[in-house]
C-alpha positions in Angstrom: -0.2 0.1 0.0 1.4 3.2 -1.1 2.5 5.7 2.0 2.3 9.5 1.2 4.3 11.8 3.1 3.2 15.5 3.5 6.0 18.2 4.7 4.8 21.7 5.6 7.9 23.6 4.8 8.1 27.2 6.3 10.8 28.7 4.2 12.3 32.4 4.6 10.0 34.3 2.0 13.0 36.3 0.6 14.6 32.9 0.1 11.6 31.4 -1.8 13.7 31.3 -5.4 16.9 29.6 -4.0 14.6 27.5 -1.9 12.5 25.9 -4.9 15.7 25.5 -7.0 17.6 23.7 -4.2 14.3 21.7 -3.9 14.5 20.7 -7.4 17.7 19.3 -7.1 17.2 17.3 -4.2 13.6 16.1 -5.7 15.5 14.8 -8.8 18.4 12.8 -6.3 15.4 11.4 -4.4 13.5 10.1 -7.7 16.2 8.0 -8.0 15.6 6.3 -4.9 14.3 2.8 -5.6 11.3 3.2 -3.5 10.3 6.7 -4.0 7.0 6.8 -6.4 7.2 10.6 -7.0 6.8 13.6 -5.3 5.2 17.5 -5.8 6.7 20.6 -4.6 3.4 23.3 -4.2 3.0 27.0 -2.9 0.4 27.6 -0.3 -1.1 30.6 -1.9 -2.7 32.1 1.6 0.6 31.9 3.6 3.5 33.4 2.3 6.9 31.1 2.7 4.8 28.1 3.1 5.3 25.5 0.8 3.9 21.3 1.1 5.8 18.5 -0.2 3.7 15.6 -1.0 6.1 12.3 -1.6 4.9 8.7 -2.4 6.8 5.7 -1.0 6.1 1.8 -1.7 5.9 1.5 2.1 6.6 3.1 5.4 9.5 0.8 6.1 11.4 1.9 3.2 10.5 5.6 3.9 11.8 5.4 7.1 14.9 3.6 6.2 15.6 6.2 3.8 14.8 9.1 6.1 17.5 8.1 8.3 20.0 7.1 5.5 23.1 9.4 4.9 22.0 10.7 1.8 18.7 12.1 3.1 20.3 13.7 6.0 22.4 15.6 3.2 19.4 16.5 1.6 17.9 18.3 4.5 21.4 19.8 5.5 21.1 21.7 2.1 17.3 22.6 2.5 17.8 23.8 6.1 19.7 27.4 5.5 15.7 28.2 3.6 13.5 26.8 6.2 12.4 28.6 9.2 9.8 25.6 10.5 7.7 22.9 9.6 6.1 19.7 10.0 5.7 16.2 8.6 3.1 13.6 8.4 3.4 10.1 7.4 0.0 8.9 5.8 -1.1 5.9 4.2 -3.0 5.9 0.9 -6.8 4.6 1.2 -8.3 5.1 -2.0 -7.3 7.6 -5.1 -10.1 8.5 -7.9 -9.2 9.2 -11.0 -10.8 12.1 -13.0 -14.2 10.6 -15.0 -14.0 10.2 -18.8 -15.6 13.3 -20.5 -19.1 12.8 -21.2 -20.4 13.0 -25.0 
């Protein structure tokens, strides 16, 4: 069952552009992890400097192993200068509904 990790990242607003570029580089590296199923970075439209990261993993044990790996520690260190706070939730995907096909 897919596990989705939801990160709330609070970024110093004046560093947002640099954060987005660095996150892109980190995200590309994470996408090469064998149990990562993809990730998305979104910017909150109501709170300045708040981003959400949605990243899917094959299962929680493999995510947890990655989370404590030396490679991920390095990723977090690269992003640390941009962050002023945040939180993380690990969730289990229960159901995903694809868009319905258009009707004639």
